Structure formats: structure tokens, C-alpha cells
Steps between C-alpha positions, in 0.01 A plus 500: 500500500699316767727339241565837339589648839736208570677546165534873566654436843746245357600744225549778757717280723701377201568858389603597851736202528649569159566869569649426840706210371669723244633722779618224734868513588710210377745348745787278404480333840176304464428152629173311497464258794308184415488134595853447361653840574590716798629858490762683705502869422570841640569866438823678584504879541768737611478690827340788308228279356639474147493158324836324515562342159759241392559361848606137477344229718564128542258224601612180672326216679279201413718419202487853353797709400386800299581867452285799411517879494255777586325671210451872441232509770722324753301177481651151498351152491598136518272221377529165680343166419561329834365592840762552768737741669693743284761767570516822299833684514571846359841581351609795712745617233210579266325738741481867396779718631446610859237233574529235770284220637307590813530143627609196299584443135311168490155375588373144550137435409269199499321461167208277404370439152224739389629757747687824461730616779708812538853557624578857598839672495461855637789735426645797687752772422636498856784249540482542878149349498625171359502226763821297496602205720750587771831306482593277791773648723657170587510205260546251785193634682301479178602141437417406859161667475420318175609169649281557806203594283541199276522269801193647667292499181620168364165322540318787332522523122451817297175359364364464853603850598322644196186290531295714738568837333399347171200331663362831625583676173314239294211506747463877456513458122228236529275735696562768237406273209204362695354846555538591133348169389207558736402818316465306177352187657213689667356607165548155349321339796211748504436457127490123539278523806237717329514361143675162522750613235867402519638812333838426343518856365523631856879466485515747212329755720815490714716560194271778380518674836880492495519621140256786564708597804810509279325716238352753740819519703664628181234771477449603863831419669307446826459144620203578730306681227588217263365243745170689534463523122578130456239390756233721342578386146509134598163539676362642175651206310332257740161672470526517121624141473192365673260734320626420150622142525399294801143618561396441136655153519308429820177617336565260213527229769841376395637222714778566746733289286431718196553818699826363642623437144404858414708621795799299376460655155476848652817431699691401185373804310604740775845339529559545128383862516738573786789329323423674168520849650767448766703205377694288744657791687474543873297815569630674810221691671736691728829568317681618813741270681315309773611582854512229763399508866596240760249425777562224756770355281280487187602713204237605247466790261296805597260411217446159660406646838261749336345227283448275803336785694264587214411135448429447869272808520312396183455142621368612839265745326351237269465250789310755710288602202404140429393449862330825595378683189181448303701417189699240690190331638339501156813351345511222757131433442548470123801273548305283743180460297444716193137397444404567861683833499315608186168392652584709808517816290878524450604638161731214408627657177594820685684302767694305237585824317641650820693181571666522158577869554657451842677176407669642190595820686671291768674290234631816333629629833668163561670518160629850567640404839659187354668720240644719775616205713647302209661817361308463173197358322486294180226399257474151656550579868138430588500169316791374711301576816172352378573152634588640841177704504289193429699299754437765766127519425451123497712446810310757704158394372389620161231766509587634847679829563670387821610178331660692214695720742621218726574273204708774336704552815569126531596464134720810509690386808544145371626622161766724652600269787548212257801689360693410816497128425399470133633647175320816392323334209332251737351750745165517317487121493533497880195724538294285266608185684371647827178590318453140385562365850249740657233418242548130557421556869245783461367525142293813568806697605580654836196729524267334249201294597396152401236478228298212363558439129231329297 
């Protein structure tokens, strides 16, 4: 009966994906960020909100010299294979008649591999609103001023003057990634703590959450309603996953190694399903152009600030629940000593079922928020973050909620701050190096406890 129900659910999901996939809009400006690729993209609209097509752009920097044009939807994209600083310049002569740049016709962005960044070029129909540099009234005064400035700033290079702004910007990005990683790491840590399973398929729960958000955003058009639906559906997936797959395997007394191999197989199956229905395209959850807000010298998109706020509230809620609620105490008891917890009257199977439900729901929420922050989700997004999730859980102390949260914040900050000194493709290596060093000094992790083996 359970196997028939599982097959029916898979068939229902496959039909839903297929019907939705047929109606997905195709964009010429698509780029898939991965370990060898970074994306610079954007959307140009006129002052009335209409897409601006056939606008020509040029990309320079880090050895690149490319051109592109906006498509019928006003989208443009550049694909880069080297991390570094790039400048995107728009050909003003190709703008629609009566349209002007609100600020500059070029943008400089910092790009890392497996990242997608945006460069925005807002337009206006009011030429008086265009900011232009004022000409110097006296050439001799200008030359004297430049000479004085050069003399005063001679010891200070441009790299030094840009270090601190970039330092704070990368630090804020690290906090952002750390909060989003923490949502996924909490579920991974709780599952290990209660069952001992290292679930490699947990990363695909992130991808599934982002993909579901993309699908339901097409249907509802409301990001808040979409988020609520995604969390509920992912909770159902978590409950059903344990009921149909993991609990029967536990009853058959499979070893943890066998169950880990099953999780790897499930991960591969889900990746292929996602790729079959959605291909390699970037799925943009929110198709609107992201707006930026600058606070204390740090510029992030509005979606990033909202995602960080939601993540922080959810993390605080789960931390308080683990400490003060009956479910939290029962979960900690099962993680500490399953046999003793069962002898004390705790329904261990029910606790594990709730852990799977909550953990997968949090992973789905993390995937959705990652899709908003990264300006898109792909079939393999979760897989690329799997190593960081395990690094965060192990660093903080595997099986502990607080350890997962703190470990995620440390890993997130290290990954983003490493971009200041290291090439973008080495930033993950920096985080793993710190992990190795910490484990050499404290093998149980920051918040783990020593245990006797054997």
C-alpha cells in the first residue's frame, strides 16, 4: 500500500512538473553558474516599464572583451570563466528614443565562479534628471588641485582605499550566506543527531524548495503566498519521505553505511528528475529587476535583506523551540541516548518523523531564499552547497542545533571574505581548510562533546 501511494505521488508530481514546464517562458539571456562559470546579467526597461530590446552592451575586465544585446524581454547576460572585476558598459546610441541613463552608462561588479550578479541601468525620459560632471572653471586651478591631491595621497594606493569598503561588503555577504546555510544545516544536523544518518539527499531538498517556489510564483504571482506554500509542501515531503523510505529501512535494521548509500542514490535520482524537466536553465523565482538598498556603506538587494530577516527569525524560533518546548527536549533526549529515551516513554519514531518534517521544511525555505538572493535557482544548486552544509555541521559539532547555526555563520563569512585575497574558485577551499584545522585541534567540533569509541 505504501509503495502504491509513493508511485502515485511521484506520478502526480511528474505530471505537475510536465504541465508547468510546457508553459515556462524561454529567455535568450540564460546563464548557469557552476564551478567553472560566473554570470553577469540584468534587465533593462524604459521609464514606462516596457522591455528595452536590442540595446548593445560591452564587457571588459579580467581578460574579457565581449559584446551582447538585450533580448525581446530586455534581458542581457555575459558568461565569464574567471573570477574578478568586470565592467559592463551600455552603448548610449542604442537606447530607445527619448530615454536617458539616470546615473551612469557603466557598472563595475565583482564576480566569483558559481555566482550570478546583476548590473542595473535604470532609464528615465527626463534629460534634466541625468547627473553630469561639472566642468572645471579654471584649468590651472584644476591642475593644481590634482597635483595637491596626488602629493597628499601618494602613499595610499587605490587598492588600499578600496579595501575597507570591500571588506565590509564581503562581510555582509558572508553573514547573508551564513544565515541561509544555517536553515539547511539545522535539518541536516537534527537528522544526524536522532538517526545517525549522513543524508546526502538533503541538498536536493534545497533545490526542490527553489524549484517549487519558481513554479508557484508563476501561478500565484505573490512571493509571500508562494513561500507559505513551499514550506507546507516541503514539510509534507519530509513527512512522506520518512514514512515511505527511511522508517522502513530503519525497521529492516540497515546499517548507517547502507542508508547513506541510499541517500546518495536518492540525491542522484532527484538531480536527474530536476534536470529532465527543467534542463540547465536558471529559474528566476522573482522576474522583476532586483532593487538595491545601501545601509552603512553596504549595498545589498531588497531580496537579500528580506531573506536575511526571515532566516534570522526562523533560526531564533527553532533555537527557542529546541530549548523550551516538549518536542525540543524530546529531540535532545533521543539524540543523546535513543535507548534511554525510548525506555523513558518517548515515542522515538514520532520524534524522528517530526525532525524529518521540520528539517526538510527548513531546507526548502533555504532553497527558496537562495533562489531569491542568487537571482535564480538551477537543478544542481543544492548539490553545490552540500559540501558547505556538511562543513558547517561538522565544524559546529554534528548533531547539535547551536553548532549547526554557529558553524554555518563561520563558514559563510569565511567563504565570502576569502574573495578579498583569493580567486573566487578557491573560496570554498579556504572554508574547508579552516574546517580541517579546527578538527585537528578539536575533533568533536566547537559545540560537540568528547565521546569514547570502542
